[in-house]
N, C-alpha and C positions, 0 to 999 in steps of 0.2 A: 477498507479496514485492514488491520494487521493482526496477526494471531501468534500465539506461542507455538503453533505448529509450523511456523516459518513461512506461511503463505500470506500473500496480499490479494484481496478480492475487491473487484469493483462490482457495483450492484445496479440493477435496473430499478430506479425509483419512480419511473414515469407514471405508474399506476396510482401513486399517492396523490396526483393532481385530481383524480376523479373518485377517490375513495370517500365513502361516508358511512358512518355507523358501523354495523357489523359486516359490511361488504368488503372491507379492506383485505387485501391479500398480503401474504408475507413477501418481503423483497426476495429477489432471486439473484444470485451472483451471475454476472455475464462474462467475467474473465478472472482467471486465477494466475498469479505470477509466483514463481519461486522467489521467496524473499531471502531473509537471513536464516540460515539453517537452524540456529539456536533460538529463534523467536524474534518477533518484531516488537520493538519498544516504542517506536515513534514513526510517523509519516509526515511528509510535507510535499506540496507541489510548488515548484519554484519557476517563476517567470511563465506560468501557464504552459510550460514545455517539459519539465523534468519532474518525475516522481522520485522522491528520495525516501529511503528507509534507514532507520538506525536500529541496530540489533543488539542482542545479548552477546553476540560474538565479537563485539568491539569494532564492527565494520559499518560503513555507510555504503549503501548500494543505490545506484541511480539508473533509471529507465528514461529513455528519450520518447516522449509521447508523440512527437512528430515523425519518428522513424520506426513505426510499427512496434513500439515498446521495446526496442533493442536495449539490452542491458549493457552498461558500461562496466569496466573493471572496478571491483570494490575499492573503496578508500580505506586504507589501513593506517593505524597510527595511535589509536586510543588504547589505553591499557585496561579500561573498564567498559561496561556496556554503554552504548550511545543512547542517551535519553531525550535528546532534542535535535532536530534538524530544522533549518529555516532558510 
């Protein structure tokens, strides 16, 4: 998930496989990434390897999922916020 606080969170959803009725627990974040400082507008996973975020700062940021979530340099060039990545 992406937020206006500029962070990206991945969540542990494994317990949903066994939840029933009122026994369901709330999901818990397992990792928080610094995203776009001005807020996240969109997210996408590309080729099952890269996590991409578009932000209100007009930048696209990319993390390599196969390289311990190492961040790549931001893509700059848009004059307005990035509302879609694919």
